[in-house]
N, C-alpha and C positions, 0 to 999 in steps of 0.2 A: 679752774681748768676742767675738772671732772664734770661740773654742771654744764659748762659750755659744750663739752663733747656729747653729753647725754641729749641736750637740746638739739644739737646738730643731727644726731642719729635718729631721734624721733621725727624731726622735720623731714629728713631724707626718706624715712620709712613711709610717712604720710604721703609724700610726693609720689613715690613709686606705686602705692596702693591706688591713689587717685588716678594716676596715669593709665594703669592697666584696667581698672574697673570702669573707666569712662568708655571703653570700647565694648560694644556688644559681643565682640569676639572672645573676650576673656571670661565670659560667664560659664558657670555650670559644670561641664562634665570633665574638666581637666583638674586633677589634684596632683600636687608635686610628689613624684616618686623620688627624684633626685633633690637634694637640699637646694632650696632657692637661695639666691644671693643674699636676699634680705634676711632669710633665716640663718644663713651662715654667719652674718654679721650681728645677729641678734644677741650674741653673748656679751656685747659691749653695753651693758646696762649700768645703772648707777652703782649697784652693789659691787660689780666687778671692776668698775673704774677706780675704786679705792686703791687698787694695785694695777698699775699700767701693764706690767708684764703678764698679769693674768688674762687681760683682754687679748694680747698678742698670741700667747701660747694656745689659748682656746681656738683662735682663728687658724693658726698654723696646724693644730691638731685636726681641725675640721677638714682642711685641705688634704692632709694625708689620708684621712678617712674616705673622702670622696674619691680619691685616686687609687685607693687600695695600696698605699705605700706603708709598709710595716714600720712601726716606731715603738721603742720600748718604754718611753716616758714622755710627759708633756714638757720636759725641760726644753727651753728655747734652743739651746745649743744642739741637743739631740734631734730636735725637730728640724733645725736648719740642715744638719748633716743628712738627714733622711730626704729632705726636699731637694737639696742641691747635689745629690749623689749622681755620679756619672753612670751608675748602673741602671738608671731609669731608662725606659724606652722613650721614643720620640713623642708618643702621645701623652705620656705622663709629664715629660718636660714641658710640652706646650700647655698642659693643664696647670702646672705650677706657675708659668709665666702669666697666663690669663687670670688666674685667681688672685695672684699677688698684686697684679695691676689693679684689679677691682678693689682690693684692700687699700692700695696706695691712693686710689681716687677717693676712697671713703675716709681713710685715716692717715693722711700724709704725715702728720706730726708724730703719730704713734710709730710709724716706720722709721722716721728720722731719729727718734730718740734712742733706738737700739743700734749703737755704732757697729758692733760686730755683725749683727744681722744685716744692717744696711749695706756694709761693704760687700758681704757675701752675695746679697741680692743683686746689687748693681753689677757685680762681676758676672753673675749668672745671666743677667740680661744681655751683657756684651756678647756672651757666647750663643744665646738662644733667641734673641730678637733679631730678625733678618736685618741686614744692613740697609735694605730698601726702606724699612721703617725709620731707622736712624736718619737716613738721608732726608726723608720727608720731614722729620722733626728738626732737621738741621743740627743733628747730634753726631759726635764722633766718639769712638770708644775711648779716646784719649782725654775726653772732656772730664771735668771733675764731677764727683757724685752729686754735688749741690745742683749743678746745671742739669744733670740727668734727672734728678729728683723733680725739679721744676717743670721740665718738659714732658715727663712721663706720667705725672700724677693726674693729668686731665684726659688721657686718651680713652680711658674706659667710658667716661661720660660722653666723649665725642662719638665713640662707636654707637652707644645707645641712641644718641640724638640723631645720627644718620638714619637709623631705621624708624625711629618715632616720626621724624619728618617725612620719610617716604610713605609710611602708612597714612599720614595726614593728607598726602597729595591724592590718595585714592578717594575721590569725592564724587565720582559718578561712573557710569558704565564706560564712558569714553576714556576717562583717566585710567580705569582698570585695564583697558586695552593697551594704552600707551605706556604704562608704568614699567613694562618688562625690561626695557633697556637700562633704565635707572636702577632697577632692582638688581640686575646682573652686575652692574658697575659696583654697587654697594657690596655684593657678595665677593667680588674679585679684589676689592681694595685691600692692599697688603696689611694695613692697620686693622681693618675689620677681621681679616682672616686669623689674626692672633687669637681672637675670641671665638670665632665661628669654628675653627678647627679643633678647639679645645672642648666645645660643648655640643656641637651639632653633628649628627651622623652625616658622613659625606654623601650617602645615598639620597639624602633629603635635599641636597643643594647642588646636584649635578646640573649642567646646562641642559641636558636632555630632559631631566625631570621637570625643571622649571619651565623649559620650552614646551613640553607637552601640555602643561596646565595653561600657560598664557596663549599658546596657539589655539587651544580650545576656547578660551575667552574671546580671542580675536574672531574665530570662526562664528561664534555665537553673535558677537556684536555686529559683524558684517552681513549676517544672513537675513534673508527676507522673512516675512511672517510665516510662510509655509514651512521653511526649514528650521525655524527657531526651536521647535519641539525636539527635533532630531539632534541638533547641536547642544541643546540644554541637557538632554538625557546623557549624551556622551560626556559633556563636561561634568555632570553630576557624578558619573562613574569615576572620572579622573580625580575629582575632588575627594570623594569618599575613600578612594584607595590611598590618597595622600594623607588624609587625616588618620586613617587606620594604621598606616606605616609609622606615623609619629607616635602612636600609642596614647593611652589615656593619661599617663603621668609624664609630663615633659618639663624640662628645666625652663627657667625664665628666658634664657638666651634663645633657645629654639622657639619658644612661644613668641618672643618679640620679633625675631628675624625671619622665621619661616611661617609659623602658623598665622601671625597677625596679617601680613600682606596677602597671603593666600585666602584667608577667610574674608578679609575686607573686600577683595575683588569678587569673591564668590557671593557675598551679600548683595553687592550691586547687581550682579547677574540675576540673582534670585528675585530681587526687588523688581527688576525689569520684566522678568519672566512672569511674575505674579500678576502683572498688569497686561500680559499678552492675551489677546482674544483666543489664541489656540487652546488654552486650558479651560476656557469657559464651557459650560454645558452646551450641547448642540442637539439638533433634531435631524434625523436622516429619513428620507422617504424614497420610494421607488415609483416610477411612472412608466407607462408604455412609450416606446418609440414609435410614432405613427408610421405604419407601413402595412402592406398586405403580403400574405405568404401563399405560395402554391401548395396548400395542404392537400389538394385533390390529386396531386401526382404522386403515386406510390414510390417508395424507395428513393425519395428525393432528400438529399442532404440539405438541411436548413440551419441557419443561425438566427435564433430568436433573440431579439434585442430588448433590453430594458435600460432605463436611465436612472442611475442612482444620484440623488441630490442631497448634499449636506447643506442644510439651510443656515448653518452657522449659529452663533459666531465662532464656536470652538471647533477644534479638530475632532473627528470621530476616529477612534482607535479600534483595531481588531475587527474591522467591518466584515461581516460574513453574510452571504446571501444563499439561501437554500430553497430549491424548488420542489414542489410535490410532483408526483407522476402526472404526465400529460396524456390525456386520452388521444389515441391515434398518432402518437409521436414517441419514438424510442429515443430517450435522452442519452447522449454521451456525456453531457455536463449537467450535474444536478446541484453542484455546490461551487461557489466562488468565494475565495478569501481575498479581500481587497486591501488588507492591511490598514494603514492610516490614510485617511483622505481629508484634505482641507475643505473649507467651504467652496461650493461649486458643484458642477454636475459632470458625469462621465457615463458613457455607454458601456454596458457589459453584455456579453454574448453567451448564450447557452446553445450548444450544438446538439443536433440529433438528426433522426431520419424519419420521414413520414411513413405511416402504415396505410394499407388499403382502407378506403372508405372514411378517411379522416375528414373532418369538417372544419369548424372554427373552434379549436380547443381552448379551454381555460386552464389556469394554473394558480395554485396557492403559493405565495412567496413569503418566506419568513426572513425578516431582516434583523440582524443582531449587530450591536456595536457597544463600545465602552466609551463613556466620557473620561476625560483625563482624571486620574485618581482611581479608576477601576470600577466606577458605577456602571452596572450592566443595564442595557436597554434593548428592547426588542419590539417589533411591530409586524403584523401580518397584513398582506395585501392579496387581492384577487384580481386577475386580469384575464380578459378574453382576447385572443389574438385574431385579427381580421384576416379572412381568406380572400384570395384573388378570384376574379371571374372564372367560372368553370365552363362557359359555353363558347369560348373562342375557337375558331377554326384555324388552327395554326398552319395547316398545310396551305390554306388559301392566303393567309397573311404573309407567308413566305414569298409568295409571288408578287406581292404589292411593293411599290416603291413610294411611300408617302412623302419622303423628303427628296424630291427631285432637285437636282442642281441646275436645271434649266431655268431660264428667266420666268418669273411669275407674270401672269397676264391679267389678273383680276384683283380688284381692291380687297376682296375677301381674303385672298391669300397673301397680300402684301402687308407685311408687318412694319409698323412704326414710320410709315411714309405718308400718312394722311395729309399733313400740312403741305408737303411738297406737291402732292398730286392736286390738292385743291387750288394752290397758287398757280400751278401750270395750267390747270383746266380753265381757271378764270382768265388768264392771259390769252389762252387760245380760243376763248369764246366771247371776248370783249367786242364792243362795237368796232373799235380799231384794234386788230390783233397785234399782240406784242410777242416778239421772239425771245427765246431763252437759251441759256447754256446750262447743262447739267454736267458737273465734273466731280471727280474724286478718285481715290485709289481704285484699282481693280478689285473685283470681288466684294463690293459693298452694296450692290443692287441697283446700279444706275440703269442697266438695261431693263430690269424688272419695272422700274418707274416709268421708263419710256413705253414699254409694252402695255402697261396698265393704263397710261394716259391715252395711248392709241385706241384701245378698246372702249374707254370711257367716252372719248370724243365721237367714235363711230355710232354710239348709241343715241346721239342727238338727232340723227337722220338729216342733218343739214351740213355735215362735215365730210370733207374729203381728207382722209388721213393717209399719208404715204410714209411707210417705214422702210428705210434702206440702211443696211449695214455695210460699212466700208469693206468689210471682209468679203463681201459678195462681188466687189468691183474688180475690173481689170486695171491693176495699178502698175502695169509694166512701164507706162510712160504717163506723164502728166496729162497729155491730150486724151489718151485712151481712158484715163480715170474719169476726167470730167465728162467725156462723151458717154461713157457707160452709166455714170450717175444720172446725167440728164435724161438719157433714154429710159431708164427705169422709172424715174419720177413721172415722165411724160406718159408712159404706158399705163401706169397705175392710175394717174389722174383721169385719163380718157375712159378707162374701164369703170371707175366709180361714178364719173359724171354721166356716162351713157349718152353723150351728145355727139352729133355728127360734125365734129370739128376737124378741120384740115390739119394733118400732122406735119409739123415743121421738121426740118433736119437738125439734129443736134451734132455739132462737130467741134468739140473742144471748148465750148462755152455754154453757159446756162441761160443766156439772154433770151433765146427763142421761147423759153417757158413763160415769159411775161405775157406775150400775146395770147397764149393758150389760156392762162389764168383769167385774163380780162374777158375773153369770149365766154368762158363758163359762167362768170358772174353776171354778164349781160343776159344770158339765157336763164340763169337761176340766181337772182339777186341775193337770196338769203344764204347762199353757199359760202362756206369758209374753208380755207385750205391750210392744212398744217403739214409741213414736211419735217419728219424726224430722221435725222442722220446719226446712226449709232457708230461708235468707234471713230468719231470724227477726227481725233488727234492722230489716228493712224494714216490720215490722208496727206500727211506732211511730205517730206521728201521733195520731189520736183514742184510741188504746189506751194512750197513755203513762200510766203509773200516777201518780196524784196525788190529793190529798184531794177534789177536786171532780169527779173522773172516775169515776163509778160503774161504767160498763161496763169501763173499763180495770182498775180495782181488782178487779172480779169476775173478769175474765179471768185475771189472775195468781194470784188466790186459788184459782180452779178448777184451774190447772196444778199449784199446790202440793198441793192436795188429791188430785188424781188420781195425782201422782207419789209420794204417801206410801203408796199401796197396794203391798203386797209384790210383786205380780205385774205391776206397771206401772212403766215408766220413760220419761222423755222425753230425747231428744237434741236440743238446740237448737243450730242452726248459724247463725252470723252473722258479720258483719264487725266493723269497729272500733267501731260503735255499741253492741255488746253490753256494753261496759264502762259505757256510760251507763245501759243498762237495769238492770244489776246494782247500780249506785250509787243508783238511784231507787226500788228496791223491795227489801224483805227476804224476798219470797216465793220467791226462788230461792237462798236461802242454803245449802240442802242439795245444790245442784248443784255438782259438781266441774268446774272449768274446764280445758280443754285448749287452750292457745295453739298455733296452727299458724304456723310461720314458713318462711323459705326453707330449702333443704337446705344446711346449713353443711358446708364442706369437711372439717373435722376429723372429723365423725361420719358423714357420709353421702356420702363421695366415691364409693364403689363403687355406691351407689344412683343417684347422678347419672350416672355412666358408663352404668349400665344403662338409665336413662331415655333416654339418647341412642342407645345402640347396639342395644338389644334389638329395637326395632320394625323394624330393617332388617338383623337378624342373617342371615348367609349371603347377603346381597345386596350391601350397601355397607359398606366399612370406613372407620372414622374414625382418622386419625392422632392420637396422644396429644396432640400440641400443638394440634390442632383442638378437642379436648374442653376443654383448658385455656382456649382462647380463648372458647369458649362460656360456660364457668363465669365467666370474668373479667367478662363483660358482663352476664350474667343473675344472677350471684351465687347460683345455686341456685333461682331462681324457676321452678317447674315450667311454668307457663303460657308464659312468654316463651321458655323453653328449647325447648318443643315447637313454638312458633310459628316460631322461627328454624330449628329442625331441619326443619320442613315446607318452608320456603323453600329450605333447602339441598338437600333431597331433590328438589324440583322442578328446581332448577338441575342437579343430577347427572343426572337423567333427560333433561334437554334436551341436555346435553353428552355424555351416555353415558360419564361418568367415575365409576367405582365406588370411588374412593378420595378421601376428603375431607381436605383439608389445612387448615392454619391460614389460608392465604391465601384459600381458598374461604369459610371462616367469616367472615373479616374483610370480604370483599367483600359477602357476603350481609347482614351487619350494616349496612354503609353504605347498601346499596340499600333495606333494610327501614325505615331511619329516616325516609325521605321518603315511604313508603307506609303507615306505621303508622296504623291507625285510632285517632282520638282517643278512641273509646269504650273502647279497651283500656287507656287511660292515665288517664282522668279520675278514677278512684277515688283517685289520689294527691292530688288537691285537693278532691274532693267528699266523701269519707268522713270520718267522725269529727267532723262538725259537730253540736254538742249543743245545738241550739236548735230550737224548733217554729215560730217566726214566719218566714214565707217571706221577708220583707224582710231580717230579720237574717241568715237563711241565705245569701241572695244577697250581702249585704255581706261576710260572712266568706269566701265562695267567691271573690269578686272580689279581696279582699286576698290570698288564697292564690295566685291566678293572678298577681297583680302580683309577689309575692315570687319565684315560680318564674321569671317573665320577667326580673326583676332578676338572679336567679341566672344565667340564660342570658346576659344582657348582660355581666355581669362576666367570665364565662368566655370569651365571644367576644373581649373586649378584653384577655384574658390578665392580668386583675387578680385579686388574692386575694379569696376569698369568706368574709367574716366577718360577724358581726352588725353591726358598725359600717359596713363597706363596703356591705352590703345596705341599711341604713337611710339611707345617704348618697346612694344612686342617685337620679337625677332622678325616676324613676317612682314611688318610694316616699316622696319628700319631702312631698307634701301629706298623707300618711296619719298623720303625727305619731306619738303613742305607741301607736296601735292596732297597729302593725306588730310590735313586740317579742313579744307573745303569739302572733302567727301564726308567727313564726320558731321560737319555743319549741315550738309544737305540732308542727311538722315534725320537730324533734329528738326529742320524746317519742314520736312515731309511728314513729321510726327511718327516716324518709324522708331526713332530713338526718343524716349521721354527722359528728360533730365530733371533730377531732384538732388539738391545739395552736391552738384557737380558729378553725380553718378548717373550712368545711363542704364535704362532697361528697354526692352523691345515692346512695341505694341503692334499686334496683339501678343499676349504672353505665349500663345501657341508658336509663334515664330521663334521666340527665345528658346522654348523647350525643344523645338525641332533643331535649331542650331546646336544646342548643347548636346543633345542626344546623338546626333549624327556627326557632330564636329564640323558640319558644313562641307563635308567631302564631296557631296554630290551636286554642288552648285555650279560646277564648271571646272575645266582644266586650266592649270596655270601654264603659261608659256615658259616661266623660269623654273628650272629644276630645284634651285635652292629653296624657293618658297614652298614647293611641294614637300621637300625633305623636312622642313621645319614643322609642317603639319603632321608628319608621320613620326614625330619623335616619341621616345619611350613613354613620356607622361601622357600624351594624347592617347596612345594605344592602351594605356592602363585604365582609362576611364571606365567606370562601372555603369552600365546602362540600365534603364528601367526594366526592359524585358529580362535581363539577367536576374534582377532582384525579384521580379515576378516569379521566375522559375524557382528561385530559392524558396520563396514563400509557399509555392505549390508543393515543394519537396517537404516542407514542414506541415503539409496538409492544412495550410491556412489556419494553424492552431492559434488558440488564444492564450495570452499570458495574463493571469489575474483577471480574467473575464474580458480583456480587451484584445482586439485583433492586432497582431504585429504585421503591419502593412508596409508598402513601399515607402510611404512618407516617413515612417519611423526608422526604417533601415537607412534611408538617405540622410536623415538628420544625424544618425549615429556616425555614418561614414564621413560626413562633412567636418567632423571634429579633428580628423587627421590632416596633416599638413599639405599633402599633395596626392595626386592620383596614384602614384606608385605605392605610397603607404596604404591608400584606400583599397587598392587591388589586393595587397597582401592580407589586409584585415578582412576583406570580403572572402578571401580564401578560407580564413578561419571560420567565418559564418557558414560557408558551404560544407564544412566538416563538423559543425556543431550537432550534437545529439539533442534533439528537442523531444523530451518525454512529455507528450500531451496527455490530457486527462484519460482519453480512451486507452492509451498504452499503459498508463499507471494503473488503471482499474484492472486491465487484463493481468498485469503482473501481480497485483494484490490478490486476485482470484487464484492465480497459480500458487502463490505462497500459501494461501489458506488451504488449498487442496492438499498440499504436502503436509501441512500441520494436522489436518483432520485424518490423515492416514495413520496418525499416532494416537488418536483419541476416539471415543465413542460418542455418537450423536444420541442425545436423550431428549425426547419430546414428550411433554406432559400436556394432556388435554388438547386444546385448540391453539397451542402456542405456535406462532409463526416465526418469531425471532429466535435466534440461537442464543443459548446461555452458557455453553460449555467453555467459552473463551473469555478471558479478561484481557482487554487491549489497552496498552499504554505506550508511552514514548519517553524519551530522555530529555526532550525539549521543554521549554516553557510553553504555556497554552497558545501564545501568539506566534510561535515559530513554526517552521515547515514540518517538523516531526509530528507536532500535534495535528496539523492539517492532514497529514498522511494517515495518522491513526484514526481520525474521524472518517476519512474516506474508506479505510479498511473495514470499519464496522458497517458503513452503508452498503458497500459492494458485496459483503459476505453475509448480509442480513443478521448481524449480531445486534442484540438489544443495545440501545444507545447508552443505557446506564452502565454498561460494561466497558465504556471508554473512559478511562480515568487517569488522574495524575499519578506519578510514581509514589508520592507520599501517602496516597489514599489506599494503596494496595493492601498493606497489613490490616487496616480496618475492615476492608471488604472481605478478606480471607478469614477474618475472625468471626464474621457473621455466619452462624450455623446454617441458616437457610441457603445462603449463597455458596458456602464452602462445599456443601454436598453436591452442588451442580457444576462448579468450576473445575475443569480438568487441566486447563492450560492457561498460562500467562504469556502473552505475546507482546514484545516491545518492537514497535515498527519504526523504521527510519527510512529516509530516502536515499542516503549515501553514506558509505564508510570511505572516508578519504585517506588521510594519513594514519588514522586509527587512534590518534592521541585523544581526541575528544571522546570517542566511544569508550576508550579504556578508562578515562576519568568517570564517565557515566556508569560503567560497570562497577567501579568501586563505590560509587554513590548508591547504586542498587544493592550492593552487598551490605552497606551500612544500614539502609532503611529496611530492606526485605530479607536480608540473609538468614536471620533466625527462623522466620516463618516459612521460607522456601526450604530450608534444611529440615525443619520439623515435618513438612508435608511432602518431602521429596519422593516418597513412594507413590503418592496419589496425584501429584501435581507436576506437569511438564512445563518447563520454562524455555521460551524461544526468543531469540533476537532475529528479526527478519528485516532485511534491507533490499531495496529494489536493485541497487548496484553498489559496487565497491571496488576500490583499487586492491590488487592482489597484496601489495606490501602492507596496506592498512588492515586488510582482512587477516593476514598472518599475525599482526600485532594483537588484534582483538582475540584471535583464537588462543594465543599464548596467555593473555590475561584471564581468559575463562578457566584455564587449567588451575588457577589458584583458588577457585571457589569451592565451597564445601558441598555444593549441590550441582547437578548437571544442568548445563544450559546449551541448547542446540542453536547453532548459528546457520541461518539460511540467507544466502546472498544470491539473488536471481541472476543478475548480469555482473560478471567479473571483468574488471577492466585491467589491462596490463600496461606496461611501459609504452606500448605503441599508441595508447590513448592519451598520453601526455604530449601535447602538441609540439613541443620543442625538443623532445627526447631524441636520442640517436635512432630509436626504433620507429619514430613517427613516419607515416607514409603520406603526409599532407603535401609536402613541398617537392618541387622538381629537382632541386639541387641543394647541396649543403649551404652554399652562399645565400640562397633564397631563405632557407630556414633560419640562418643567423640574422639576416636582415629583418625578418618578421619578428624574431625574438627580441631584437634590439628595440623595435618600435613598440611592441607590447610592454616591454620592461620600462622604456622611457616614460610612457604615459602612465603605466601602473605605479611607478614610483611617486607620482603626484597624487594618486588616488588611494593607494594602500601601501605606504612606504615600507612597512615591515615585510610584506609578502607581495611584491609587485606582480608576481605571476600566479597568484592565488595562495590561499592558506597553506603553509608548509610546502611552498613551491609546487602546488598541485598541478598546474598547467593543464587543467581540464577544459574541454569545450563541451559543456553539459548544462542543460537547464530543464527544470520541470515546469509544468503549467502554472504552478503557484509560487515557486521560488527558485532562485538560481543559487546553487551552493557556492560558498566562498572559496572552495577549492578550484572553482573555475576562474578564468582570467578576470581580474578586477575591471578591465575595460568593458566587460559585458554587464557588470552589475553595480559597480560603485557609484554612489550618488554624492560625490564630493566636488568641491571647487568648480561649481557650475557645469560639471560634466553631465551629459545626457546619457544615462544607461539604457541599453536596449531591454535589459531584464532587471529592473530595479528590485533590490532585495527587500527593502522595508518600506 
């Protein structure tokens, strides 16, 4: 019997050792502080098995020892009394149950062999094992001990198996993400809780704690390559805290149930991360952004642009760009911290002002970055910035109008229409002339084609070309219209032929022109006659061909007859109604049609560029990205392109800037949208209506306007635009089935482009105009209900482009981390909120944001330094230029905002760079005799004191590291803490913490913020009413809870609206800076 027990014990021990040593998780650094289960049972060896009671009493004594239960002797009866005492607290009672169950699993026969102990034990189980466990095991308290014995002896092993199996399921990153639910189920299982509650600290297995870890695993697993580093670093912090909280010496249950699953999941994350390109070494470079600057204009504010490129494959960390002084240019920005950048490129901006007699300055650029793991890299570059022309006569240029909106009349000025002109010319000069029809939307250049064709034909010297516009005719009646048209043609033909031909009378028909044309050809056989009629589709009305319209039928019959002559052709030019004319008569069947559309990029990109650049050639240069931006919004429409170019030209003359950038184009577009004459847009809803009845025409026009306004409304509300969503809008609800044909007509006319059932407008300028203006200036509605729908609260709340432009101007078009915060960035941020009412309230927050740009920060740092130098003496030795009396530090890590502010402080106040150091280096520096005799002050610089908690912790860290040396030198050394701004409540906390120090520390806070600066406080002056304030707070809180759950309104409920040019404090609202859950932050922190 004894041998069998020994063999069983040894086998069990080997099994456990094999089980745990097989996992990489169980190596190394954990050594049992609490007795392991195997060690507890280790007393059951061969020698002790000679007496069975010796094995049991050893084990029971060990349980008492583990649970700090006092016992006078190892007598089994005394041990039982101690273990089963009612005086034990619940934790110890649970401990007795769990440990005895482990023994029961290990040595069931040993327990059974001691009847008194066995009876006491099972009676104890009846009292302290939850009924839910008994129910699961199909046990009742009234059952006999033998039945209880059989069913309870295996639950310890089942408990272990549950967690061993769970750890085994974590076989990949994907399973590590998915295991959370199963894990929580194991932890909550009543049977497992018998053991968990007895061995594992409750703080290690709360749902919040487990959730924090596995949420971090999930965020890492679902993140893209760019975000993996950020989520990995956050998960690493969570994991390290978890392991630290477990301690170095943990029992086997905690190791199996908590440490093993957590570590296994972490190992898979780490394995995945180790293969991530983000952590590979990388190379970062800087290049010029091609453009020209007006350096020749004194006192001109300029933004010098460079492009930083991370060549990959890894991320670059702590990227810093520093510029040397630039001759002829006063820099407001000398240094930019870019934080972490993934592979790719981005533009950075350095702002400043030109000095008199500046030319084309050069600059030395130092680029620094770290590879993952801390390897420091740096590289220097030199660039020369190109200057603009200096000999432009701007006063004269202002008087010119290079982008005329009138029709073009020469091939040199006509862009992208060579093929059409050549085809028309060939047909008009053939041996047998052939007639043509030019048609398309208004404002696409049809008249320019006709005018250019006219002039090209006239140059042949054998051509009579008559150009007539229907707009010049008397259209009061059909007869008057035909008479006037015929008379004008006749008059011009006679003038150009210069022949003594008898003039026939034209009275409601064009037929008499035939004899005149024949006589001319008889006198001049080589003469060819081309009649160009512009705006031909406007001639409809009473001339519409139909069975009961004699004048109209005769008119089209005459045109066919005249055009059938070998020496005569017509070129009819019109808009979208030309299709209607063609479909209503067969008299124009021999006319070839030439549809005219926008200049598509694939075929006519060079022509489009010429359209933009040629009128200002040798005067003004366009950046290639500026031309791209123009095309994007006009989509090749010549009229709108020239209209925008004209506005761009006017702005260039006003600012005397001869280089057009994308930003210039985008600003012009925004300004143009609100000044655009509706007459330039109304053809989108007026043309192509194929009815004669005025009432019907007005009805269709009104429906079209409603559709376009519904389109604008959906876009303003950030809702998809489909046929169904259009039909469901309030404004179109009363219109019933009449709306679908209207929507289809917009698609047929290519004003709506459909992709995946979603509509957009072509050109994009039309869409932008509709959305910006809401379509309110398109015409009046006859029904008041529709008008009311359009003036609802959400439409009124829409934030327009000019409003955003005004905000950015108020921020002085400042840069954040070297990049301009522009309209596009603000619009993208606003679009994340659900509706226009939310966007309006959040925009109001932006309007009250304090944007501390670099110039402002530098001014504050100079002021802080002046106040500090009033307490110390400047000592200059020899030719020293840099100051050495101050040691500058911060409480942040080198990559954080405090370190950036400290570097800026040394730059701005001409302090030697070696005197900008980390906190831990201060004692070493002050112990250096050469430095010690020069240093009179230590300044800790920070950007913000918020709640004061973080600063108070830093002060105690300062005391720990520097307290002794500061106290030792307190008579010769001044210590300062300087902050650009701080909340009064936080400043008070810091001042109180400074009182506990053994040496004096002066606190300088330049801008003190009060409760009124916390945007949702009762003292806030941002909102017009209490209800508006509450609504805005609810919105910010709702989104903030998704981004920064612990502090949805900023760290320690900061509620600040504040950012610096390099970093946004976490005391500000998280909706401004948080980079979580696909949220786009306007001022990303890291």
